[in-house]
N, C-alpha and C positions, 0 to 999 in steps of 0.2 A: 881897434883896430880894423879895419876892412877891408877885405882883401876882395874885389867882384867885380863884375861890371857893369857899365853904366846903364840906366836908361831915362832914356830921352824927355818918356814920359811923365815920369816923377814917383814914375810907382811903389816901383820896386828896384834890386840891383844900389848900389851906392847911395842913392838918393832914400832907399828905406833906410839902410841902414844907420845913417847919418839922420836921417830924422829920428827912429829911434833912439840911436844913445843917448840926444835930446832929449828926447821927453822922459827916458828912466834915468838923466842927472848926472849920466857921462860922458865926458869928452871924446868925442869922435874924430878919429887921423884913417886916411884911407889911400890903397894903391889898387891903383886903376887895370881891371886885366884887359877890355874890352869893351868900346864905344859901340852899342847901338841903338840903331833909328830904328823905334820902338815906339808904341800908343797901349789906348787901351783893346785893342783889334786887335796888333799885331806888332811881329818882326818883321822891321824889309831891307834892314842891312845892320853887317855886323865888321869892322872891325879891331882884331886883336891891339894888343900889344907887344912890340916888340918883345922879348924872355929879357935880356939884357936888360930895359927901363924899369919891369918887372920887379924886377929882383936887386935895380935901386929905391926906388921906392919904400919897398921894405927896410931897405938897407938906412937911407934916411932918415924915416920916420923915428923906427929901432932906438940908430943908438945917437937921441938926440931927446926924441920926447916918451922914447921908450913904449911900453900895452901891455896894463892888468890886462887884456883878453884879445884872442885876436879872433873875425867870423871872419871862414869863405866861402863863398858865391861862386860866380858861373866865373867858374876858368879854359873854359872851350875847347884846352885842347892839350893830351898830355903833356909835350912841350912845356907847360906854361904850367903845369901842376904840376910837372917834376922839377922846374922853379921856387916854384911857393916854398912843394916839400924839404928845399932845400934849405932855406931862408927864415920856413920857422923852425928847424935842425940850428941852423947855424946857429942861431939866434937864440936859443932856450925855451922858445914860448911853452910854456905849462896848458896855461887856459886856453888853448882849441876846442873851439866850436866851427866844426867840420859838416855845412848844407853843402848835399850834393847837387845841384841845380843841373839839373839837364833835360826842362821842355819849362818853357812860358806857358801861365795861364790859356792865350790863346792856341795852343799850342805848338810852334814850333821851335823846335831843338836850339840850345843851345850848346850841348854837350857835347863834339866827337865821342860816336859809338865806343872809336877804338879809346878816348879820354879815362874808361873806364876801370879799365885793370892798373890804367897805375893811381888813380885815386885810390883802389884797391887798394894797393902794397906801399903807393909813396906816404901817403896823406893822412888815410883812414888811422894808421898804427899808431900816427902823434898826435892822434883827435882825445881830451878830456871828453868830447860829446860829439855824437854825429844826431843828427836832424831828419832822417829821409820822411818822405811820405813814403805810400801804398807804391803808388811806380817804379818809383825809387828804390825804393824799399828789398823791389823784383828786380829791378839791373842788374846794384849786387851782388846778388845774392842766388838768383838763377831762378829762386822759387817761385810758386805762383801765393798773394795771399792773399783767402777770402774770408777768413774766420782770427776768433783772437789767439788760438792756436797757430796759425798762418804767422803771423806775425810776433807772435815771443819766439819760435823757429826761427824768424829774419832775425830777429835781434842778438839771437845766440849766434848768429852766421859774420857780422859784424864785427859780434864784441873778438872771438877768435880771429877776426880782422886783425885784430891789435887794439882798438877803441876800448876805453876806460871805461865810457856807459854810452850810448844811443837810446834816441828817444822816435818811435817809427809810431809817424802819428794817423792822428785814423780817419780827416778829412774823406779821403776817395772813399771811404766803406757806407753804404749806407747804416741810419740809426745817424743814434747822439757819436758826434765826435769824438774820439778818445785814442789820448794818448798813449803809448807807455812803453814805460824808460827800466831798464835794464843793464845793471853796473855789473853782469856776472856772478849777485848775489842773490839777486830779489828782482822781481819787479813792481813795477808801481804805473798805477793809474790813474791818469788825468782827465776827467770828463766835464766837462758841459754843452748843454741844448743848445741844437743847431737850430741857425738863426737865419733862414729866408734871404737871402744876397748873392747882388751881382758884384758887389764889391768885395772880392777874394784875389785881386790884385796883390802882387805881391805878400802873400800871408806867409809864406816859407824864409824869402826872406827876414821878416818881420820876427819871423815866431823869433829863430838862433840871433839874427841880435838884438835882441830881447835875453836868448838867454845870457849870450855873452857878457853883454849891462850886466847883469845880474850877476854874472862869477867875478867881475869887476871889482863891486859893490861887495866882495867876497862873501857872495853865498855861499852858497851849498850848493847839487847840483837839483835836487828836488827841490827847494827852494829857487833855486835860479827855473827850471821850469815851471813850479807855478805860477810865476810869476810871467813867464812868458805866456802862456798860458793866456788868464785874465788878462793881461796886456791885448794879446789878439782879440778878444771874444770882446773885450770895449772898444777899438776903433773899429771893427765890421760895425756893430753896432750902430758905431757912431757914426759913417758913411754915409756920405752921399753921393749924390749923381754926378761924372766928370768921364766923357768922352762919352761915346758909343757902343766898348763893353763890357768887356769886367774895367771895373771902375779901380782907386785906392784907395784904399782905408783912413782911413782918420788921425796919421796919426799923433796927431796934438788936441788927442777928444779929450785931456782932464784940463788944457791952458783955456780952450775956446769949442764954444758948442756949434754944432754944423747947424747952419744958419732955416 
């Protein structure tokens, strides 16, 4: 199940999550936290879903369908973060992937600044995997990240918040996009070549959803992260132009090629 916001442009959020689940062979359910008016250029409006409706969606899915893994994305407010954390705890969800979505690819903010502390205190301690990019890791930890050593320190700080493992993604740094996985005992690096492309809208949502799909299939965390890295890389490489800004990935590249 994905617990996230809707992207009317179809490239990120709930839409990207469900596409990723389907492409990787798992059934996807959803809990909607916010509706955004959004395209490849920017976000023009946000409507938050009332917290009682957010909680009801979680309960409805888990009580009937269940969830082998849950992924969170845009949670918007401290109240929504707390509601989601309560639902995850109430249902004993073990395979929780937290993507601390803060800013859209266009630069528009999707998380209120005052909600960051609630994520750190309430949600991250429940996470099997946290998947911040560099700016998100900096906001979560208060650290400046410029080197591999900085990324490792940020990973250690997030583990200290209670997460079982964390992937500090390297796409915002110069050079090859190297992601650093830390589980409290060892660091592992996942590197690919950088692909020149403007079709990167939804990469974070897609990566976290791919990790969740791997966990649902029974993969361990390193294998799930490797699968996610491979999937996102291929989806960027296969993407085709949509819109006038940052276009989406090609989530179904394995099923049909770009024209």
